[in-house]
C-alpha positions as CSV (number, residue, x, y, z in Angstrom):
1,X,-7.5,-6.6,-30.6
2,X,-11.2,-5.1,-30.0
3,X,-12.3,-3.9,-26.9
4,X,-14.7,-7.2,-26.4
5,X,-11.7,-9.3,-26.6
6,X,-10.2,-7.5,-23.4
7,X,-10.8,-8.4,-19.6
8,X,-10.6,-6.2,-16.7
9,X,-11.3,-6.5,-13.1
10,X,-10.9,-5.1,-9.4
11,X,-8.7,-7.3,-7.0
12,X,-8.8,-5.9,-3.4
13,X,-5.7,-7.0,-1.3
14,X,-6.3,-7.5,2.6
15,X,-4.4,-8.9,5.1
16,X,-3.3,-8.2,8.7
17,X,-0.8,-5.5,9.4
18,X,3.0,-6.4,8.1
19,X,1.8,-9.5,5.9
20,X,3.4,-8.1,3.0
21,X,0.4,-6.4,1.1
22,X,2.2,-3.4,-0.2
23,X,5.5,-5.6,-1.2
24,X,2.8,-7.7,-3.3
25,X,1.3,-4.6,-4.9
26,X,4.6,-3.1,-5.7
27,X,5.9,-6.2,-7.5
28,X,2.8,-6.8,-9.4
29,X,3.0,-3.3,-11.0
30,X,6.8,-3.4,-11.0
31,X,6.9,0.0,-9.4
32,X,7.4,1.2,-5.5
33,X,3.9,2.9,-5.5
34,X,2.8,1.7,-2.0
35,X,5.5,2.6,0.8
36,X,6.9,0.0,3.1
37,X,8.2,0.3,6.4
38,X,8.5,-1.5,9.9
39,X,5.8,0.6,11.2
40,X,2.3,-1.1,11.3
41,X,-0.3,0.4,9.4
42,X,2.0,2.4,6.9
43,X,-0.7,2.1,4.6
44,X,-3.5,4.4,5.9
45,X,-5.8,4.6,2.6
46,X,-6.6,2.7,-0.3
47,X,-4.0,2.7,-3.2
48,X,-4.7,1.4,-6.6
49,X,-2.2,-0.1,-8.8
50,X,-3.1,-1.1,-12.2
51,X,-1.3,-4.1,-14.1
52,X,-1.9,-4.3,-18.0
53,X,-1.2,-8.0,-18.5
54,X,-1.5,-9.7,-22.2
55,X,-5.2,-8.5,-22.9
56,X,-6.2,-8.2,-19.2
57,X,-6.1,-5.1,-16.9
58,X,-5.7,-6.0,-13.4
59,X,-6.8,-3.2,-11.0
60,X,-5.4,-3.9,-7.4
61,X,-6.3,-2.0,-4.3
62,X,-4.0,-2.3,-1.4
63,X,-5.7,-1.6,2.1
64,X,-4.6,-0.9,5.4
65,X,-3.6,-3.7,7.5
66,X,-6.2,-5.5,9.6
67,X,-5.7,-5.4,13.4
68,X,-8.7,-6.1,15.4
69,X,-8.6,-3.5,18.3
70,X,-11.4,-1.2,19.6
71,X,-11.1,2.4,18.7
72,X,-11.8,5.3,16.4
73,X,-8.8,4.8,14.1
74,X,-9.5,0.9,13.8
75,X,-13.2,1.6,12.5
76,X,-11.8,4.2,9.9
77,X,-9.1,1.3,8.7
78,X,-12.2,-1.3,8.7
79,X,-14.4,1.5,6.9
80,X,-11.6,1.8,3.8
81,X,-11.4,-1.8,3.7
82,X,-15.3,-2.4,3.5
83,X,-15.3,0.6,0.6
84,X,-12.5,-1.5,-1.3
85,X,-14.0,-4.8,-0.8
86,X,-17.6,-3.8,-2.2
87,X,-16.0,-2.9,-5.3
88,X,-13.8,-5.8,-5.9
89,X,-14.5,-9.2,-8.0
90,X,-11.6,-10.9,-6.3
91,X,-10.5,-10.6,-2.6
92,X,-6.9,-11.5,-2.3
93,X,-6.1,-12.5,1.2
94,X,-2.3,-12.1,2.1
95,X,-1.0,-14.2,4.9
96,X,2.4,-14.2,6.3
97,X,3.5,-17.8,6.5
98,X,5.4,-17.7,9.5
99,X,2.7,-16.4,11.8
100,X,-0.7,-17.8,13.1
101,X,-3.7,-16.8,11.5
102,X,-6.2,-14.6,13.6
103,X,-9.7,-16.2,13.8
104,X,-10.8,-12.6,13.3
105,X,-9.6,-13.2,9.9
106,X,-11.9,-16.1,9.0
107,X,-14.9,-14.1,10.7
108,X,-14.2,-11.1,8.4
109,X,-14.1,-13.4,5.4
110,X,-17.6,-14.9,6.4
111,X,-18.9,-11.2,6.5
112,X,-17.5,-10.5,3.5
113,X,-18.8,-13.7,1.9
114,X,-22.4,-13.1,3.4
115,X,-23.1,-9.3,3.1
116,X,-22.1,-9.2,-0.5
117,X,-24.9,-9.8,-3.1
118,X,-22.5,-10.5,-5.8
119,X,-20.7,-13.4,-5.1
120,X,-16.7,-12.6,-5.1
121,X,-14.0,-15.2,-5.4
122,X,-11.5,-15.6,-2.8
123,X,-7.7,-16.1,-3.4
124,X,-5.1,-16.8,-0.8
125,X,-1.4,-15.9,-1.1
126,X,0.5,-17.3,1.6
127,X,3.6,-15.0,1.5
128,X,7.1,-15.1,2.7
129,X,7.3,-18.8,1.6
130,X,11.3,-18.4,1.5
131,X,11.5,-18.3,5.3
132,X,9.3,-21.5,6.1
133,X,9.9,-25.0,5.8
134,X,7.8,-26.5,2.8
135,X,6.3,-29.2,4.9
136,X,5.0,-26.6,7.3
137,X,3.6,-24.5,4.6
138,X,1.3,-27.8,3.1
139,X,0.2,-28.1,6.6
140,X,-0.8,-24.3,7.0
141,X,-2.5,-24.3,3.4
142,X,-4.6,-27.2,4.5
143,X,-5.6,-25.8,7.8
144,X,-6.6,-22.5,6.5
145,X,-8.6,-23.9,3.4
146,X,-10.5,-26.1,6.0
147,X,-11.6,-23.0,7.6
148,X,-12.4,-20.9,4.7
149,X,-12.4,-22.2,1.2
150,X,-10.6,-20.3,-1.3
151,X,-11.1,-20.4,-5.2
152,X,-7.5,-20.7,-5.5
153,X,-4.2,-20.8,-3.3
154,X,-1.0,-19.4,-4.2
155,X,2.4,-19.7,-2.4
156,X,4.4,-16.7,-2.9
157,X,7.3,-14.4,-1.9
158,X,6.8,-10.7,-2.6
159,X,10.3,-10.3,-1.5
160,X,12.0,-12.9,-4.0
161,X,9.3,-12.6,-6.8
162,X,8.1,-16.0,-6.6
163,X,4.9,-17.4,-7.3
164,X,3.7,-14.1,-8.7
165,X,3.6,-14.8,-12.6
166,X,1.3,-17.7,-11.3
167,X,-1.0,-15.5,-9.3
168,X,-1.3,-13.1,-12.5
169,X,-2.0,-15.7,-14.9
170,X,-4.8,-17.3,-12.8
171,X,-6.4,-13.8,-12.3
172,X,-5.9,-12.8,-15.9
173,X,-7.5,-16.0,-16.9
174,X,-10.7,-15.4,-14.4
175,X,-11.4,-11.7,-15.1
176,X,-14.5,-10.7,-17.1
177,X,-14.5,-9.3,-20.3
178,X,-14.9,-5.8,-20.5
179,X,-13.5,-2.6,-21.7
180,X,-10.2,-1.6,-19.7
181,X,-10.7,1.7,-17.5
182,X,-7.2,3.1,-17.6
183,X,-4.7,3.6,-20.5
184,X,-2.2,0.8,-20.5
185,X,0.8,2.8,-19.6
186,X,-0.8,4.0,-16.1
187,X,0.1,1.9,-13.2
188,X,-1.2,3.9,-10.3
189,X,-4.3,6.3,-9.8
190,X,-2.3,8.4,-7.2
191,X,-1.3,11.6,-8.6
192,X,1.9,12.6,-9.1
193,X,1.8,14.9,-6.1
194,X,0.6,12.2,-4.1
195,X,3.3,9.9,-5.0
196,X,5.9,12.4,-4.2
197,X,4.3,12.5,-0.7
198,X,4.4,9.3,0.0
199,X,8.2,8.8,-1.1
200,X,8.5,11.4,1.8
201,X,6.4,9.8,4.3
202,X,8.0,6.7,3.9
203,X,11.3,7.9,5.0
204,X,9.7,9.6,8.1
205,X,8.2,6.2,9.0
206,X,11.7,4.3,8.4
207,X,13.4,7.1,10.5
208,X,10.7,7.8,13.3
209,X,9.5,4.6,15.3
210,X,6.6,4.8,17.5
211,X,7.0,8.4,18.6
212,X,5.0,9.8,15.5
213,X,1.6,8.4,14.8
214,X,0.8,6.4,11.7
215,X,-1.2,9.4,10.3
216,X,1.4,11.9,9.7
217,X,0.3,13.5,6.5
218,X,2.7,15.0,3.7
219,X,1.9,17.3,1.1
220,X,3.5,19.0,-1.6
221,X,2.7,22.8,-1.9
222,X,4.4,23.4,-4.9
223,X,6.5,21.4,-7.7
224,X,8.4,23.6,-10.0
225,X,10.2,22.3,-13.1
226,X,13.5,24.2,-13.3
227,X,14.8,22.2,-16.5
228,X,13.8,19.0,-18.3
229,X,16.2,17.1,-15.9
230,X,15.7,18.8,-12.5
231,X,12.6,19.8,-10.6
232,X,12.1,21.7,-7.0
233,X,9.7,20.7,-4.3
234,X,8.4,22.3,-1.7
235,X,6.6,20.1,1.1
236,X,4.6,20.5,4.4
237,X,4.8,17.9,7.1
238,X,1.8,17.8,9.1
239,X,1.9,16.7,12.8
240,X,-0.2,17.0,15.9
241,X,1.5,18.9,18.4
242,X,4.7,20.6,19.2
243,X,6.2,17.6,20.7
244,X,5.8,15.7,17.3
245,X,7.5,18.5,15.7
246,X,10.8,18.5,18.1
247,X,10.9,14.6,17.4
248,X,11.0,15.3,13.7
249,X,13.5,18.2,13.9
250,X,15.7,16.0,16.3
251,X,18.8,17.2,18.3
252,X,20.7,20.1,16.5
253,X,18.2,19.1,13.4
254,X,19.8,16.0,12.7
255,X,16.5,14.2,12.0
256,X,14.8,16.4,9.6
257,X,18.3,16.6,7.7
258,X,18.4,12.9,7.3
259,X,14.6,12.9,6.1
260,X,15.3,15.8,3.9
261,X,18.4,14.1,2.2
262,X,16.9,10.5,2.3
263,X,13.6,11.6,0.7
264,X,15.2,13.7,-1.9
265,X,17.5,10.5,-3.2
266,X,14.0,8.5,-3.2
267,X,12.2,11.4,-5.2
268,X,15.5,11.2,-7.5
269,X,15.1,7.7,-8.2
270,X,11.5,7.8,-8.6
271,X,11.4,10.8,-11.0
272,X,14.8,9.9,-12.7
273,X,15.4,13.8,-12.0
274,X,17.6,15.9,-10.2
275,X,15.5,17.2,-7.0
276,X,15.8,20.3,-4.7
277,X,13.2,19.5,-1.8
278,X,12.4,21.9,0.7
279,X,10.5,20.5,4.0
280,X,8.6,22.6,6.4
281,X,6.9,21.1,9.7
282,X,3.4,22.3,10.5
283,X,1.3,21.8,13.6
284,X,-2.5,21.3,12.6
285,X,-5.1,22.1,15.0
286,X,-8.8,22.0,14.2
287,X,-7.9,22.9,10.4
288,X,-6.0,25.7,11.6
289,X,-2.0,25.2,11.0
290,X,0.7,27.2,13.2
291,X,4.4,27.2,13.6
292,X,6.0,27.9,10.3
293,X,9.7,28.0,9.9
294,X,11.3,26.4,6.6
295,X,13.9,23.4,6.7
296,X,15.6,22.1,4.3
């Protein structure tokens, strides 16, 4: 196969919070590269997943969940989404089929359609079809396409892997011919460190509910290869203030112990190695970090 016969393209995934965008990305690339929790806006930055499929390379960009409140954080999210949209050939809108679609979604689609010089193709992925009656799905598809005309509509269940192959096939057939940007064995543009950070952040968000803001950060300070089958990781968890630090520690240190134990297990599954994990909570104020004290 020559480079001329290969195809590639960028597909930006958008949708309201908890529509299942990250679940879709993970099932598309067959690896948990985007974290999934009950907490809104778990995805705070663009995450690129790469699927080398037949003669095509599909580059998927997961974006923060859409919510239409005013405020600086929402402007930041919309900025991330616009950046991802601008470089994409395809816009894949993921809808939770059990919920009503906000009119703001249609307004955003129209803005994307009108502001971009290069015409983009729009794909509707109606997700969570396993929890909705078929008759209701057909009505919803008709209603959505009457308000905005999509190039193609797919009924999927990211949870049960239903309809995913049809989505991949259609995208693959409709990509432009061009050289692949990445090696076939690469599935994400995230670095190894970033993927480890996200594993720990996922456990934090699963354990902590509304008390900790979505933008909590985890950074890997040091990763040591002890042997071929064992690594030692030192990570810093950055929080806004002392109250958040106390919440993360929990009574008698129970919360941080839970986070440490389950993050270690998650990283072991991901790396397929034995892991020693050491966590340190730090308070970040104007680029100055205080309050050290290691926890493991």
